[in-house]
C-alpha positions as CSV (number, residue, x, y, z in Angstrom):
1,M,253.9,25.4,202.1
2,T,253.3,21.4,201.5
3,I,251.0,19.8,199.2
4,R,248.6,19.1,202.2
5,S,248.4,22.0,203.5
6,L,247.5,23.4,199.8
7,A,244.9,21.4,200.0
8,F,243.3,22.1,202.7
9,F,243.5,25.8,202.0
10,A,241.7,25.2,198.2
11,T,239.1,23.5,200.5
12,L,238.6,26.0,202.5
13,G,238.1,28.5,199.6
14,L,235.3,25.9,198.3
15,S,233.8,25.8,201.0
16,A,233.4,29.9,201.3
17,C,232.3,29.6,197.5
18,T,229.6,27.7,197.3
19,S,226.2,29.1,196.5
20,A,223.0,29.2,198.1
21,P,220.5,26.5,197.9
22,T,217.9,27.0,195.1
23,H,214.6,26.6,196.3
24,Y,212.0,25.3,193.2
25,Y,208.4,26.0,193.3
26,T,204.8,24.8,191.3
27,L,201.8,27.2,190.6
28,V,199.6,23.5,191.2
29,P,198.6,23.6,194.7
30,T,198.5,20.7,197.0
31,A,196.3,17.7,197.0
32,T,194.5,18.8,200.3
33,D,194.0,22.0,198.6
34,S,192.9,21.5,195.5
35,A,190.6,19.0,197.3
36,T,187.6,21.4,197.7
37,R,185.4,20.6,194.8
38,T,182.1,22.7,194.0
39,N,178.7,20.6,194.9
40,A,177.4,21.5,191.2
41,A,176.8,18.5,188.9
42,G,179.4,17.3,186.2
43,S,179.0,19.4,183.3
44,A,176.8,18.6,180.1
45,F,180.1,19.3,177.9
46,Q,183.5,17.8,177.4
47,F,186.5,20.2,178.3
48,E,189.7,20.8,176.7
49,M,192.5,23.2,178.2
50,Q,194.5,24.9,175.4
51,P,197.9,26.0,175.6
52,V,198.7,29.1,178.0
53,R,200.7,32.5,176.9
54,I,202.5,33.8,179.3
55,P,204.5,37.7,179.0
56,V,208.1,36.6,178.0
57,Q,209.4,39.3,181.0
58,V,208.1,36.7,183.6
59,D,208.4,33.7,181.4
60,Q,212.0,32.4,183.1
61,P,213.2,29.4,184.4
62,Q,213.6,31.9,187.8
63,V,210.9,33.3,189.8
64,V,210.7,37.1,188.5
65,I,209.5,39.9,191.0
66,R,208.7,43.5,190.7
67,Q,209.9,46.0,192.9
68,S,208.5,49.0,194.0
69,S,210.7,51.2,192.1
70,G,209.1,49.7,189.0
71,A,212.3,47.4,188.4
72,L,212.2,43.5,187.5
73,A,214.4,41.5,189.8
74,I,215.2,37.9,188.7
75,L,215.9,35.8,191.7
76,E,218.6,33.2,190.6
77,T,217.9,30.6,193.7
78,E,214.2,31.1,193.7
79,R,212.9,28.9,190.4
80,W,210.1,27.1,188.8
81,S,209.5,23.5,188.5
82,A,208.8,23.8,185.1
83,P,208.3,26.7,182.3
84,L,206.4,29.1,183.8
85,A,203.2,28.8,181.0
86,D,203.1,24.9,181.8
87,E,203.0,25.9,185.3
88,F,200.0,28.0,184.7
89,H,198.4,25.8,182.2
90,D,198.6,23.0,184.7
91,A,197.3,25.0,187.6
92,L,194.1,26.6,185.8
93,A,193.4,23.2,184.2
94,S,193.4,21.1,187.4
95,Q,191.4,24.1,188.9
96,M,188.9,24.1,185.8
97,E,188.3,20.2,186.6
98,L,187.4,20.6,189.9
99,K,184.9,23.5,189.3
100,L,183.4,21.6,185.9
101,G,183.4,18.6,187.2
102,T,184.9,17.1,184.4
103,R,188.5,16.2,183.4
104,D,190.8,17.7,180.9
105,L,190.7,16.0,177.6
106,A,193.0,18.1,175.3
107,G,194.8,15.6,173.1
108,L,192.4,12.7,174.0
109,P,189.7,11.1,172.2
110,K,186.4,12.9,172.7
111,V,182.9,10.9,173.5
112,P,180.8,11.2,170.2
113,G,177.7,13.0,170.4
114,R,178.4,15.8,173.1
115,D,179.5,19.1,173.4
116,V,183.4,20.3,173.9
117,L,184.1,23.3,175.5
118,S,187.7,24.8,174.7
119,L,189.7,27.0,176.6
120,Q,192.3,29.5,175.8
121,T,194.3,31.9,177.9
122,D,196.4,34.9,177.5
123,V,198.0,36.0,180.4
124,R,198.8,39.8,179.7
125,R,200.6,40.4,183.4
126,F,202.0,38.1,185.8
127,D,203.0,40.4,188.7
128,S,205.1,39.5,192.1
129,L,205.4,42.2,194.8
130,P,206.7,40.3,197.9
131,G,204.8,42.1,200.8
132,Q,202.3,43.4,198.5
133,Y,200.0,41.4,196.3
134,A,200.1,38.7,193.0
135,L,198.7,40.0,189.6
136,I,197.2,38.1,187.0
137,D,195.8,40.3,184.4
138,A,194.1,37.8,181.6
139,V,192.5,37.5,178.1
140,W,190.3,34.0,178.2
141,S,188.3,32.7,175.5
142,I,185.8,29.6,175.8
143,S,184.2,28.4,172.9
144,L,181.8,25.4,172.4
145,R,181.4,23.0,169.4
146,G,179.0,20.6,169.1
147,A,178.3,17.8,166.4
148,G,175.9,19.5,163.2
149,E,176.3,22.8,165.2
150,K,178.5,25.9,164.4
151,T,181.1,26.6,167.1
152,R,181.0,29.9,168.9
153,S,183.1,31.6,171.2
154,L,183.0,34.2,173.7
155,T,186.1,36.1,175.0
156,C,186.2,38.0,178.3
157,S,189.1,39.3,180.6
158,S,189.6,39.3,184.3
159,V,192.1,41.1,186.6
160,I,192.5,39.5,189.8
161,R,194.7,40.8,192.7
162,Q,195.5,38.7,195.6
163,P,197.3,40.0,199.1
164,A,200.9,38.2,199.5
165,G,203.4,37.9,202.4
166,P,207.1,39.0,202.0
167,G,208.4,36.0,201.4
168,V,208.5,34.2,197.8
169,P,206.6,31.1,198.8
170,D,204.1,33.5,200.0
171,V,204.0,35.0,196.7
172,V,203.7,31.9,195.2
173,L,200.8,31.1,196.9
174,A,198.8,34.1,196.2
175,H,199.1,33.3,193.0
176,Q,197.8,29.6,193.2
177,R,194.9,31.4,195.2
178,A,194.6,33.9,192.4
179,I,194.7,31.7,189.6
180,G,191.7,29.7,191.9
181,Q,189.8,32.4,191.7
182,L,189.8,32.7,187.6
183,A,189.1,28.9,187.4
184,G,185.8,30.0,189.4
185,I,185.3,32.8,187.2
186,I,186.0,31.3,183.7
187,A,183.9,28.1,185.1
188,G,180.6,30.2,186.2
189,T,180.7,31.7,183.1
190,A,180.9,28.9,181.0
191,R,177.9,27.0,182.9
192,N,175.7,30.0,182.3
193,W,176.8,30.6,179.0
194,S,176.8,27.3,177.3
195,T,172.9,26.8,178.2
196,K,172.0,30.7,178.4
197,R,173.0,32.1,174.9
198,G,172.3,35.6,175.6
199,T,174.8,35.2,178.4
200,G,178.2,37.3,178.0
201,C,181.3,38.4,180.0
202,P,181.0,38.5,183.8
């Protein structure tokens, strides 16, 4: 067999072993989806978003899906564009900005004399079951601090389930909707709780 023939068959072998393309996903909705703002006026407080905690089982570069048998499957060619905890943080922060009408000032100087609302989120479950649902189970805490006042806080929990189509893109979109719903719950609670001291969890 000539060297040219060997090179030809080697090329065929490499082509046959070519891996499937890798797809990358984000939990941050597109600009069109996120452009829907509430009609409420800007908040009386400043807002800061704290880091988000995610279960280690799903905090992987790859998308992790739950199977009907209860097993977890790691999809090697379906990946998040950033660490999942960061994806969730950025998605929730952007939705909170829309719902509250104010920007996330975490790590930035604050305006003196205005209260600061801080949000910390602990995601207990982040389930993805293609063809059925995307589920988020989160414990979240808001705290309000102001000049000369003692910081007060409120801790609540939310379980949100959105129907999902059979594909990974469908599940990602369902999670985007679930995060938007979570942001709506938190923002509504924060507005009421910050002005009515007797208001608790939804």
